[in-house]
matplotlib code that plots the C-alpha trace (Angstrom):
import matplotlib.pyplot as plt

x = [4.1, 3.2, 0.1, -0.5, 0.2, -2.1, -5.0, -4.1, -4.3, -7.5, -8.8, -7.4, -8.5, -12.4, -12.3, -11.0, -13.6, -16.3, -14.9, -14.5, -17.7, -19.7, -17.5, -17.9, -22.2, -21.6, -19.9, -22.3, -25.6, -23.5, -23.3, -25.8, -27.2, -23.7, -21.1, -21.9, -18.6, -20.2, -18.4, -21.1, -20.6, -22.0, -24.4, -25.2, -22.8, -19.8, -16.5, -15.9, -15.2, -17.4, -16.4, -19.9, -20.8, -18.6, -15.9, -14.5, -14.6, -17.0, -18.6, -21.2, -23.6, -22.3, -20.9, -17.4, -18.4, -17.8, -21.4, -21.0, -17.5, -17.5, -16.4, -14.1, -11.4, -12.4, -12.2, -10.5, -7.1, -8.7, -11.8, -8.8, -6.8, -9.7, -10.5, -7.1, -6.1, -3.0, -0.4, 2.6, 5.8, 6.3, 3.4, 6.1, 5.8, 1.8, 2.2, 4.3, 1.9, -1.1, 0.1, 1.4, -2.4, -3.9, -1.6, -3.0, -6.3, -7.1, -5.1, -7.8, -11.1, -8.9, -8.7, -12.2, -13.7, -12.0, -12.7, -16.4, -15.8, -14.6, -11.2, -9.7, -10.6, -9.4, -9.4, -7.9, -9.5, -8.1, -6.6, -4.3, -1.2, -2.8, -0.5, 3.0, 4.8, 5.5, 8.8, 8.1, 5.2, 6.9, 10.4, 8.4, 6.0, 8.5, 11.6, 14.2, 15.5, 18.7, 21.2, 19.4, 19.2, 16.0, 17.3, 18.5, 15.6, 14.5, 17.6, 17.7, 14.3, 16.1, 19.3, 17.9, 17.8, 21.5, 24.1, 26.3, 29.2, 28.2, 26.0, 23.7, 21.5, 20.8, 21.0, 18.6, 15.7, 17.4, 15.6, 19.5, 20.0, 20.6, 19.1, 21.7, 24.0, 21.3, 21.3, 24.9, 24.8, 22.2, 24.0, 27.5, 25.7, 23.6, 26.8, 28.0, 24.7, 24.7, 22.7, 21.0, 19.6, 17.6, 13.9, 11.9, 8.6, 6.0, 2.8, 0.1, -2.5, -4.8, -7.9, -11.2, -13.6, -16.5, -16.1, -18.4, -17.6, -16.8, -15.2, -13.2, -11.6, -12.4, -11.2, -13.5, -16.4, -14.5, -15.6, -12.0, -10.2, -10.4, -10.8, -8.2, -5.8, -3.7, 0.2, 0.0, 2.7, 5.7, 6.5, 7.6, 6.4, 4.1, 5.8, 4.3, 0.8, 0.5, 2.3, -0.4, -3.4, -2.2, -1.8, -5.5, -7.0, -5.4, -5.9, -9.7, -9.8, -8.2, -10.6, -14.1, -16.5, -14.8, -17.0, -14.5, -11.4, -8.3, -6.2, -2.7, -0.3, 1.9, 3.5, 4.7, 6.6, 7.6, 9.3, 10.9, 11.6, 15.3, 15.5, 15.0, 17.3, 14.6, 14.5, 11.4, 10.0, 13.4, 14.2, 11.5, 12.6, 11.7, 8.8, 10.5, 11.7, 8.3, 7.5, 10.7, 9.9, 6.4, 8.0, 10.0, 8.4, 4.2, 2.1, 0.5, -3.4, -4.1, -5.4, -2.6, 0.1, -0.2, -2.1, -0.1, 1.6, 3.1, 6.2, 9.0, 9.4, 12.3, 10.4, 9.0, 10.9, 14.3, 15.6, 15.9, 18.2, 18.5, 20.3, 23.0, 26.3, 28.8, 31.6, 29.5, 30.1, 33.7, 32.4, 32.0, 29.6, 26.9, 24.2, 23.4, 20.1, 18.7, 15.5, 14.4, 11.4, 10.2, 10.8, 9.6, 12.1, 10.7, 11.8, 8.1, 7.8, 5.5, 2.5, 2.3, -0.1, 1.5, -0.4, -1.2, 1.6, 2.7, 4.9, 5.2, 6.4, 7.4, 6.2, 7.5, 6.1, 4.2, 0.4, -0.6, 1.1, -0.6, -3.8, -3.2, -2.7, -4.7, -7.3, -6.3, -5.5, -4.3, -1.0, 1.5, 3.8, 5.7, 4.7, 5.8, 3.6, 2.0, 1.4, -2.0, -1.0, -0.7, -4.5, -6.2, -9.2, -11.3, -11.3, -8.5, -4.9, -3.2, -0.1, 1.3, 4.4, 5.6, 9.5, 11.4, 14.1, 11.1, 10.6, 9.2, 5.3, 4.1, 0.3, -2.2, -3.7, -7.1, -8.6, -8.9, -11.4, -12.5, -13.6, -14.0, -12.0, -9.8, -8.3, -6.8, -5.6, -7.6, -5.1, -5.5, -3.2, -2.2, -3.3, -7.0, -10.0, -10.0, -7.8, -8.9, -12.1, -12.8, -8.5, -8.6, -6.8, -7.5, -4.2, -4.7, -2.7, -1.2, 1.1, 4.6, 4.1, 4.5, 7.9, 8.7, 12.5, 11.6, 9.5, 5.5, 4.7, 1.9, 1.2, 3.4, 0.0, -3.4, -6.4, -8.9, -12.1, -10.8, -13.5, -11.6, -13.8, -13.3, -16.5, -18.8, -21.9, -23.3, -20.8, -17.9, -17.8, -18.6]
y = [32.3, 28.9, 29.4, 32.4, 31.2, 28.4, 30.6, 32.6, 29.7, 28.5, 32.2, 32.4, 28.8, 30.0, 32.8, 31.4, 28.8, 30.9, 32.8, 29.4, 28.4, 30.8, 30.2, 26.3, 27.4, 29.9, 27.5, 24.6, 26.7, 27.4, 24.2, 22.1, 19.4, 19.6, 18.9, 15.5, 13.4, 10.0, 7.2, 5.8, 2.0, -0.1, -2.0, 1.2, 1.1, 2.8, 1.1, 2.9, 0.4, 0.0, -2.6, -6.0, -7.1, -9.5, -7.2, -7.2, -4.9, -4.9, -1.8, -0.4, 1.7, 5.0, 8.1, 9.4, 13.2, 15.5, 15.1, 14.3, 15.5, 18.6, 20.7, 17.8, 20.3, 23.3, 20.2, 23.1, 21.2, 20.7, 18.4, 16.6, 15.9, 14.1, 12.3, 11.0, 10.9, 13.2, 13.3, 15.3, 15.2, 19.0, 22.4, 23.1, 20.4, 20.7, 24.7, 23.3, 20.0, 23.2, 25.3, 22.6, 21.4, 25.0, 24.7, 21.0, 22.0, 25.4, 23.0, 20.5, 23.6, 24.4, 21.7, 20.8, 23.5, 23.5, 19.9, 21.1, 24.1, 21.1, 22.4, 19.8, 15.4, 14.5, 16.8, 16.6, 16.2, 16.3, 12.9, 11.6, 12.8, 16.6, 17.8, 16.4, 18.0, 16.1, 15.5, 13.8, 12.0, 9.9, 10.0, 7.9, 5.7, 5.4, 4.8, 4.4, 0.9, -0.3, -2.4, -2.2, -0.2, -0.3, -0.6, -4.2, -5.9, -5.0, -5.9, -9.1, -10.2, -9.6, -11.6, -14.8, -16.3, -15.8, -18.1, -16.0, -16.5, -16.1, -18.9, -16.1, -16.5, -19.8, -20.2, -17.6, -20.1, -22.4, -22.6, -22.1, -19.1, -16.2, -13.4, -10.5, -12.4, -11.1, -7.8, -7.6, -9.4, -6.6, -3.9, -5.1, -6.3, -2.9, -0.4, -2.3, -2.5, 0.0, 2.6, 2.5, -1.1, -0.5, -0.7, 2.3, 3.4, 2.3, 4.7, 3.9, 5.3, 7.6, 9.8, 9.3, 11.8, 10.1, 7.2, 6.6, 5.8, 2.0, -0.7, -2.5, -4.9, -4.8, -8.0, -6.4, -8.0, -11.1, -10.8, -11.6, -8.6, -7.9, -4.1, -1.9, -1.8, 1.0, 0.7, 3.9, 6.9, 5.6, 2.2, 1.8, -1.8, -0.7, -4.0, -6.4, -5.1, -4.9, -8.6, -9.8, -8.2, -10.5, -13.8, -13.4, -12.7, -15.5, -17.7, -16.9, -17.9, -21.3, -22.3, -22.8, -20.9, -18.5, -15.8, -16.8, -14.7, -15.4, -12.2, -13.0, -10.9, -7.9, -8.3, -11.2, -10.6, -7.6, -9.1, -12.1, -11.1, -10.5, -14.3, -13.3, -10.5, -8.0, -4.5, -4.2, -0.7, 0.5, -0.1, -0.4, -3.7, -5.6, -7.3, -10.5, -10.9, -11.1, -13.9, -16.1, -15.1, -17.0, -19.7, -20.7, -19.6, -19.8, -17.0, -16.6, -15.9, -12.6, -14.0, -16.5, -13.2, -9.8, -7.0, -4.7, -2.2, 0.2, -0.7, -4.0, -5.9, -9.0, -12.1, -14.7, -17.3, -19.2, -20.5, -24.1, -25.1, -29.5, -31.2, -29.6, -31.2, -29.0, -31.5, -33.7, -31.7, -30.1, -27.8, -24.3, -22.8, -25.0, -24.9, -27.6, -28.5, -27.4, -27.2, -24.3, -23.6, -21.6, -22.8, -21.6, -20.7, -24.3, -25.7, -26.4, -26.0, -22.8, -23.3, -21.3, -21.4, -22.5, -21.3, -23.1, -22.3, -19.3, -18.3, -14.7, -13.5, -10.8, -8.6, -5.7, -2.2, -1.9, -0.8, -3.2, -5.9, -5.3, -4.8, -8.2, -9.8, -7.8, -9.9, -13.0, -11.6, -8.0, -7.2, -5.6, -2.1, 0.5, 4.5, 7.8, 10.4, 12.7, 16.0, 15.3, 11.9, 12.7, 14.0, 12.4, 12.1, 11.2, 11.2, 10.6, 11.5, 12.9, 12.6, 16.0, 16.1, 12.5, 12.9, 10.2, 10.7, 10.7, 7.9, 4.9, 3.5, -0.4, -0.7, -3.2, -2.9, -4.4, -3.3, -0.6, 1.5, 4.5, 7.9, 11.3, 10.2, 9.1, 5.1, 4.5, 1.9, 1.4, 1.1, -1.2, 1.4, 0.2, 3.9, 2.6, 3.5, 6.9, 8.0, 8.1, 6.7, 4.2, 3.3, 3.1, 5.2, 5.8, 7.3, 7.9, 5.5, 7.9, 9.5, 8.9, 7.7, 4.7, 2.8, 1.5, 0.7, -1.9, -5.1, -5.7, -8.6, -11.1, -14.3, -16.9, -19.5, -17.4, -19.3, -20.6, -19.5, -15.6, -13.6, -11.8, -9.5, -8.8, -10.0, -7.3, -9.9, -10.4, -11.7, -13.8, -16.4, -19.6]
z = [25.0, 23.3, 25.5, 23.2, 20.2, 20.6, 21.5, 17.8, 15.6, 17.3, 16.5, 12.9, 12.4, 13.3, 11.0, 8.4, 8.9, 8.3, 5.2, 4.0, 5.1, 3.2, -0.2, 0.4, 0.5, -2.4, -4.7, -3.9, -4.5, -8.2, -9.0, -7.6, -9.3, -11.7, -9.3, -8.5, -9.3, -8.8, -10.5, -12.6, -13.8, -16.1, -13.4, -11.7, -8.9, -7.4, -6.5, -3.4, -0.9, 2.3, 5.4, 5.2, 8.7, 8.3, 7.9, 4.8, 1.7, -0.6, -2.9, -1.9, -4.0, -2.3, -4.5, -4.2, -4.2, -0.7, 0.6, 4.3, 5.0, 2.6, 5.9, 6.8, 6.2, 8.4, 12.1, 14.8, 16.4, 20.1, 17.8, 15.7, 18.7, 20.5, 17.2, 16.7, 20.3, 19.9, 22.7, 22.1, 23.7, 24.7, 24.9, 21.8, 20.2, 20.5, 18.9, 16.3, 15.3, 15.9, 13.3, 10.9, 11.1, 10.0, 7.2, 6.1, 7.1, 4.6, 2.1, 2.3, 2.3, -0.6, -2.6, -1.5, -3.3, -6.1, -6.6, -6.2, -8.9, -10.9, -11.1, -9.9, -9.8, -6.6, -2.9, -0.2, 3.6, 7.6, 8.2, 11.5, 9.5, 9.1, 11.8, 10.1, 7.7, 4.3, 5.1, 8.6, 7.4, 4.3, 6.9, 9.6, 7.0, 4.2, 5.4, 2.8, 1.2, 2.4, 0.4, -2.4, -5.7, -8.0, -11.4, -10.3, -9.6, -13.6, -15.0, -12.5, -14.6, -17.6, -16.9, -15.6, -18.9, -19.2, -17.7, -15.1, -13.7, -10.1, -8.5, -6.9, -9.1, -9.1, -5.5, -5.0, -5.1, -2.6, 1.0, 2.5, 0.3, 3.1, 1.7, 1.4, -1.1, -3.1, -2.1, -2.5, -6.3, -7.2, -5.9, -7.0, -10.9, -11.8, -11.9, -15.0, -16.9, -19.8, -19.4, -22.2, -21.7, -18.9, -20.0, -20.8, -19.3, -21.2, -21.0, -23.6, -21.8, -23.7, -22.7, -24.2, -22.6, -25.1, -22.9, -20.3, -16.7, -16.2, -13.4, -15.4, -12.3, -8.6, -6.3, -3.3, -5.1, -4.3, -0.2, 0.2, 1.0, 4.7, 5.6, 5.3, 8.3, 9.8, 10.3, 12.5, 11.9, 13.2, 11.5, 7.9, 7.4, 4.2, 2.1, 5.0, 4.7, 1.2, 1.2, 3.9, 2.3, -0.8, 1.1, 3.0, -0.8, -2.0, 0.8, 1.0, -2.6, -1.9, 0.2, 0.4, 1.8, 0.5, 3.0, 5.9, 5.6, 8.3, 8.8, 9.1, 11.4, 9.9, 13.7, 13.5, 10.3, 11.3, 14.8, 13.3, 10.1, 10.4, 9.7, 6.6, 6.3, 6.9, 8.8, 10.1, 10.9, 9.8, 6.6, 3.4, 2.4, -1.3, -1.1, -2.6, 1.0, 2.8, 0.3, 1.2, 5.1, 4.4, 1.8, 5.1, 8.4, 7.2, 9.1, 12.0, 12.0, 13.5, 16.9, 17.5, 17.8, 19.4, 18.1, 15.6, 17.5, 15.4, 16.4, 16.3, 19.7, 19.9, 18.3, 21.1, 19.0, 18.4, 14.9, 14.5, 12.2, 11.4, 8.5, 5.8, 7.4, 5.3, 5.6, 2.9, 0.0, -1.1, -2.7, -0.6, -3.1, -2.9, -1.1, 2.2, 2.5, 6.1, 7.4, 9.4, 12.2, 15.3, 18.5, 22.3, 24.9, 25.9, 22.8, 21.4, 18.1, 17.2, 14.7, 11.9, 8.8, 5.6, 2.2, -0.5, -3.2, -1.5, -4.1, -5.6, -9.5, -11.2, -13.8, -15.7, -15.0, -18.0, -18.0, -20.7, -18.9, -15.4, -16.8, -18.1, -14.8, -12.5, -13.9, -12.0, -9.1, -6.8, -7.8, -5.5, -6.3, -5.3, -5.8, -4.9, -3.4, -5.0, -3.6, -1.9, -0.8, 2.5, 3.1, 0.0, 0.4, -3.3, -6.5, -9.0, -8.3, -11.6, -9.8, -9.6, -6.9, -7.5, -7.7, -8.5, -6.3, -3.3, -1.0, -1.7, -0.7, -1.2, -1.9, -3.5, -6.5, -6.6, -9.4, -12.5, -13.9, -16.0, -14.5, -16.4, -19.4, -17.6, -16.5, -12.7, -10.6, -7.5, -4.7, -1.4, 0.7, 4.7, 6.7, 7.7, 6.4, 7.7, 4.6, 1.1, 0.3, 3.3, 2.6, -0.6, -3.2, -7.3, -9.2, -13.3, -15.0, -17.2, -14.1, -13.1, -9.5, -9.9, -9.6, -12.9, -11.6, -9.5, -10.5, -10.2, -7.8, -8.2, -7.1, -9.2, -9.4, -9.0, -7.7, -9.9, -10.7, -10.5, -13.0, -16.2, -16.0, -11.9, -10.6, -12.0, -10.5, -7.1, -4.5, -4.4, -7.9, -7.3]

ax = plt.figure().add_subplot(projection="3d")
ax.plot(x, y, z, "-o")
ax.set_aspect("equal")
plt.show()
């Protein structure tokens, strides 16, 4: 029975493919010369990313139209399995995946036709996640946060200037601080805060169809953003990928020659992050925990640690703690001064890279504040997934389907611009270069997809020499 169903699926794919091929050809002829939605800029270039010979993302003169992959939605299931090296646990699982793939492929083809006919600003296309239901996609890649209540992070920022009876706020910046205490404090405190005091969503973005398309900020032009990496389909470590990308950019910008961007290991943080209270692949963690881990233990170069494996493994290092005699003080609430470092099984200290000024800071999720700080460097934000996010292929996502009770996904904003009268965020994702516009995503600023109950993360001390225009010239800044 599964074999017969598989054959039926293939036949349906062929039949529907022929019909849609004819429809696409017809719509292409009707719209010839007027459907190219290439994003024009003030210097005549498009911001779509491309990996240069040096393995870093830079914005070449490549359009964002469907040329070259208009029929990507009509890939057969066999071609899909070969391209993405898909293996299934059983014939039944493969049959189910084939049916899901067919539905998603048809959905992608329909969205591409709407995009060509100018009935949509964005389109979908088949990618590595096209054999997965949206629920399973979000469950695998964006697991729920543990021991964290969203409103507390914003309120924590607001309450910093006020004295508090609990010592945890003051202790949170101490080296000896245990991250679970802050989680407990936020979970306990937020429910006592009056709902009326919550920070409202401020949306000041207006639609200006009379304005020309323009790139406002694009940090890819710095030459310090490595190519987009892939977190796989089984590890919800987006918060690690977004933070590591920010640290790579900062390290490159602070060290000359800037074109020699180092790659840091996400796997190291995933494996050993439990020493800073992180849950690895299982729990979507606040980014500040990654920052605290890096402050304490540093980073590993990608070449000095095992390759990313889409799973969490046992940390190969032990934690050595020295100092901090508890008998030296009678105040049990006073944190002790302790030094922590990783050692091997043989007792030898392991070498990690210590960043210059790695401290992270937080700003409120207001568009005007984000625009201001984006000029100094990339920003980490948390977003909800829209309806097209799973198979996003290009264009401006209008945010349809972003659910306020949906799963959360950490990404890195690296730029902004204006297209077709709409302002958008240029976002670096962690699904590899096959997803979106070579790994990047354009989200309209006037959507509700950015999680405004969480804080936006930035470097506390941005690198010097960052152009406020977002590198509108050629190459990196001197």
